[in-house]
Structures are given as C-alpha cells and as structure tokens.
N, C-alpha and C positions, 0 to 999 in steps of 0.2 A: 739696428745697431746694438751690439752687445757691449756692456760696460762691465768689465771684470777686472778687479783691482787688487787681488791679494794672493800671495803664494799659499799653498796648501788648500786652495779653493777647488772644490769639485763641482762641476756644473753638469747638468743633464736635463732630459725632458721626460715627463711622465704623463701618460694619458690614462687615468685611473678608470678601472671597471670596464675596459673595452676589449681586453685581450681575448676573452672567451668568445667573442663574436667574429674574430678575425680569421679563424681557420689557421691550421698549422701553427707557426710561431707568431703570426700576425704582422710580420715585417712589411710585406707589400702593402697591405691595407693601411697600416700606420703611415707609411711613407706617402701613399696617395692622399690620405686625409691631411697630413701635415703640409704637403705641397699646396693643396687647395686652400688651407687656412691662411696662407700668406696673402691671399687676395683681400682679406679683411683689413689689412694694414691701410689700404687706400681709403677705407670707409671711416677710419678713426678721425674724429674732429677734435682738434686741440685748440683751446683758447687760452688767453693769458690768465683766466680766472678759475678754470676748472681742474687744475692740478693741485693736489694737496697731499700732506703727510699726516699720518696718525700713528701712534705707538702700537706696535704689534703686541698681541696678548696670546695667552695659551690657546685661545679659541682660533687663532690664525695659523696654527702649526700645519694643518693640511694645505692651506693656501701657500704658505711659505715653501713647503716641500714641492708643490706643483711649480712654483716660480723657479726654484732651483733646478728642477727637472727639465723645465722647458728650454733651457739653454744648451743641453748636451744630448738629449735622447736621440736626436736625429743622427748624430755622428756614430753613436753606439749601434743603432739599428742599421744604418748604412754599411757599417763594418761587418754586419752579419749576425749580431747578437740577437737572440730571440727577445721579443718585447717583454715577456714576463721576467726573464732573467735580468734584462736591463733595468726594469722597474725596481726589482728587488735590490740590485746593486746600488742604484741611485738613492733609494730610500735609506740604505745603510750609510752611504756617503753623506747624505744630508744630515743625518743624526750626528755623525762625527764632526762635520763642519759646524753645526749649530752649537755643539758643546764647546768646540775650540773657540769660537768667537765669543761666547758668553764668558769663558774663563779668561781669555786674553784681553777682552775689552769690557771689564766690569762696569765701567761708567759710560759705555757706548750707547748710542741710540739705534734701536732696531725698529725701523719704521715701515709701514705699509704705504706704498704710493697709490693714490687714488685719482681717478678721473671722474668728477662728479661723485656719485655714490658707488662707483665700481672699484673694486680692488684690482689693480693692474700690475703691481710689481713690488719690489722691496728696495729699501735704501738703508744700508748700515753705515754709520758714520760716528766718529768719536771726536768731540770738541773739548774734552776734559783736561787736556794738557796744553802745552804751548804750541803744538802743531795739530792742525786738523787732519785726522786720519780718515781718508775715504776708503772704507773697507770693501764695500760691494754695492753695485747698482745692477739690478736685473729687472727686466720687464717680460710679461707674458708675450708670446710670439706675435699675437695679433696687434700689439701696440708698439712693436719695434718699427723703426723707419719713419715715424710720424713726428719726430722732433721732440719727443717727451724727455728722453735722456739728455739731450742737449740743453733743453730748458732747465732741467734740474741742475745740471752741472754749472750753468751760468748763474743760477740763483745761489748755489753753494759758494762759488768763487766770489760772487758779489758780497755775500755775508762774511766770508773770511776776510776779504779786503776791508770791509767796514770795521771789523774787529781787530785789524792789523795782525792777523795770524798767518803763519806759514801753513802750507798744505803738503800732504804726501799721499801717494797712492802707488800701487803696483799694477802693471798691465802686461799682458802677453806681448812679446816682440812682434808677433804676426797679427795683432789685433788692429784693424784700421782706425779704431777710436783714438789711437795715439795721436793722430793728426789733429783731432779736436782738442786734445789736452795741450798740445803745443800752441794752438791758437789762443788758448786760455791762459798761457803764461807758464805752463809746466815745462821743465827741462830735465833731461836724463841725469840721474844721480847715482846709478849703480845697477846691479842686476842680481837676480836670485834664480838660477836655472833658466827656465823659459820666460821668466818675468823680468820686466824692466822697472826699476824704481824711479819715480819721477817726483820732483819737488817743485813747489811754487813758492817764491819768496813772498813776504808780507808787503805787497805793493798794491797800488790802486787798481781798480777795475771799473771802468766807466760804462756801466750797462744798466741804465735806469729802467729800460723796458723789461729787464729780467730781474729786477731788484729783489723780488721775494716770491716764495711759494708758501701758501698757507700751511702752517704747522712747522715750518723750518725753525722757528724760534721757540718752539715748545721747550719746557724745562727738560733737562737731561733725565733719563730713566735711571 
C-alpha cells in the first residue's frame, strides 16, 4: 500500500548499481527482479513492538533517495524508460523534493521508519502548528502490504486525537489508501490537480491497541 500525501511530490524507484549487469537498458531484468521481490512482502513479520521512528540525518540521504525511488521506478520502466535514465531523473526529482520539504516545513519532522534495526521507510510530518500536516509516508517495496503503513497512520491519528489537534493530508484521487483515511475520520476538503485534500477534525479516536509507535513523541527537529 502506498501512502502519498502531498502535491509537488515526485515518487519513483531506484535500484542502484545494477544497471550495468542488465544488458541493453536493463528494463526487462529490472521488471523481472521487481516482480519477484514482491513475494518478500508475505515474509515481513510485524508486531506491535518492532515499529519505531528515528530522526533522519545527513547519513540517511542515500536511503531516503532509495525509498523515494522505490515508489515510482516501476511505472517509469514499464512505460519504456531506460533504467539508467529513470534513475538519473528520479535522483534529480528527489533532490528537488527534499529541498522543497525542508524549506516549506522548517519545523517538520523527517523520520526514518524502522522495523527492529532495519530502515524500511520514511515518515515526514509537521506538528508545529495547530494542524498536524501529514507530508509523506513511504515504505520500501518489500514492506508494503504488511500493515505497517496502517499501523503508523493509526498511531499518528491516536496521537493527534490525544492532543486535540486537527489533521491534514493530500492524496491522489486514484490511490486506494483513501479508503483507509476515510475509516480514520478524514473527509474531503478540496483538491489540487490530481490530489485530494483531506481533513480530520480534532475528535476522539479510540484505538488503544495502536496507541503509540516508539519515537512518535520525540522532540521536533
């Protein structure tokens, strides 16, 4: 499941250091490998205690770029773009997006999602105003479909409800995760091109089982 919440957001996938061994432009080999990697999703074990957040640092830039890439490379390659060209384009888009987020959310949190000791995704969120802004949630492909994104969203909504804060996010109109957002109390509030703006009022959310994720209450960066 992809969680993509902000206009001007570029998503894609990147498989670094592999194009040279793929032959030609590497598209067929990449697609075959990508299809095979989805089987790993069923092997991901998620408990209530092993998902945590930590602040991203400069040392995490390559990982953050890989996460960004992992959500769009497939569609670029499937459309016929050579792997090396797609990687270059997506690296540039990541840089633009990273700069944009840092400038527009100077008090935001840019966190690494962890399962145990593994880095598995990113969560960008801003709690500095009177509305919680969900900027971006993205997971590496092997960790999608295992309930991790849902767990994180429930924990965030629980925390916002505890603090009596409203929430806001953007999501593509064709993204099936919109159904999850509606079950969590979000309602349509506008649009921006292909993105729908969704709001959640400051209202209770009774989800004790999902009450926290380690690191969610860390101080703002």
